[in-house]
N, C-alpha and C positions, 0 to 999 in steps of 0.2 A: 601457567599463563592464562589470563582471562580470555574467555570466548565472548566476543561482542556480536550483536545482531543489530542491523540498522532497520528501524521501523518507520514507515511513512504512511501506512494505510491501516489495515485492521490490526497489525501488530502493535499499534499504539494503544488500542483499547482491549485487545485480546491476544496477548503474547503467547499464551498456551505453554509457558515454561516458567520455572522459578527465576525471578529477576533479582540479582544481588544489588544492582545499582543502575540508575538510568540518568542520562544527561542529554540535554538538548544538543543536537549535532547537525552539521551541514555536510552534505555530499555534493561535490562539484562535478559538473559535466552531465548531470541528469536532471530531468524535470518530472515532477509528479503529475500524472494526468490519467484520465479515464481512457486509456488507449488499449485496453484488453477486453475483448468480448468474453463474458462469463457464461459458460455452458454447464457448469457444475454447481458452484456455490451460490451464485446470485442470479442465475438464469438457467435456461435449458437449451438444448440444441435447437428446438423449435422456436423458442422465444428467448434469445440470449439477453443477458443483462450486461452491465459494464462494471469493471473493477479497476482500481488504480494500479498503475505500474510505473516504473521508472523508465522513461524514454531517454535514450542518450542524445543530448543536445549540447553542442558547443556553447560555452559561455553561460549555460544554465546552472542552477543549483537547487537542491531540495533540502529543506529544513525538516527535521524529524527528531527521533529519539535514538540514541545509542543505548542498547540494552545489554548489560553485562549478565551473562548466564551464571547462576549460582554454581559455585565449585562443586564438582562431582556429578553435575547434570548435563555436561557437554554432549556426550554421545547420544543420550536419549533426546535431548533438545534438537540436535541436528537431524536425527532420524524422524522426529515428529514434524519438524519444519519441512523436510523433503517430502514427506507424505502429504502435507497440507499444501505447500506452495508449488510442487512440481507435478501436480495431479495430471496436467495435460501437456507438460513440457513447453508451455508458452513463456514461462519464466526461465531465466538462466540464473544459476547460482554463481555469484562472484564474491571474491574477497576484495573489498574496496576500502580505501582509506577514507575515513570520515573525521572531520574536525569537531572535537567536543567544544562546548561553550567555554570550558575552562582553558582552552588553548591547546590541549593535548590532541595528538592525532592517533587514532586507533584503527586497526584493520578489522573490518566487520563483515560478517556474512550478510550479503545483500542480494535481494531478488530483483532482477531487471528484466524488462520485456525483450523477447527475441523478435526483432522487427521483421523477420522473415517467416514467422509462424502464422498460420491461418487465423489465429485469434487476435492478431495485432490489428488495431483499428484506429491508429493515431489520426488526428486532424478532424475528428467529428465536431461540427459546430456545437456550442454549448446548449442551444435550444434543442437540438436533436438528442444530445446526451440526456437532457432533462426528460424528454418524452420516453426514452428507453428506460431510464432508471425508475420513473414513476410507475411502470407497469410490470417490470420483470420480477420473478420470484424463482429461487433455486433451492438446492438442498440445505443451505444454511439460512434460508429465510428470504424476506423481501430485499430487493436491491436498495429500496429507500432506507432501510435500517442501516445498511453498510455506509451509505452516504452520510446520514445524520450522525451516526456514532463517530465516524472519522472526523467530520467537520467540528462537532462539539468537543471532541477530545483535543483537536488541534487548538481550538480557542482556549480550553482549560489550561493548556501548557504554555499559552502565550504566543502561539504561532498562528498567523492569519494567512489563509489561502483564498484570495479574492474569487477565484473560479469556483472553488468548492462552496464558499459562502453564498455566491449567486445561485449555484445549482440547488443548494438546500432550500433557499427561499422559493425558487421557481418550482421545484418538485412539490414542496408543501402546498403551493397554490394549485398545482395540477391535480393533486389527490384530494383536495378539500371538497 
């Protein structure tokens, strides 16, 4: 049986595992947003950055990629994803149904935000998000790189996220 992973942020451009197949997909009931304070990868405890997470919102949906893990790599992939995504327990690992562009529905490993976790910061106005992202740097590099890579990869695969596109333009202006 194929193991699927739903990518909506850095997994789009840096899955970190062998991908046998990828397809555009939609997850219902969640919205992609910069609602997680990053104290490890894209910021520090003293100067947190922001990373994307899936925030549970009725009537919302998030378009991203369903990534099929290459056969034989499932256990290693899950271990690596848990090490990467569950570093601070702000994400919750869920098996959620995603609709593939082809019409098929698959059950995918998906990382969603825990709204009760101290790193949850939903509802920050876009201008404030831009100010944070423009200046934060963490263990995996500048917060700007995360924003730019995600926005550019979404555009490459034909998915447009108006908030991320606005943030990319605003942050570029702030750091210029």
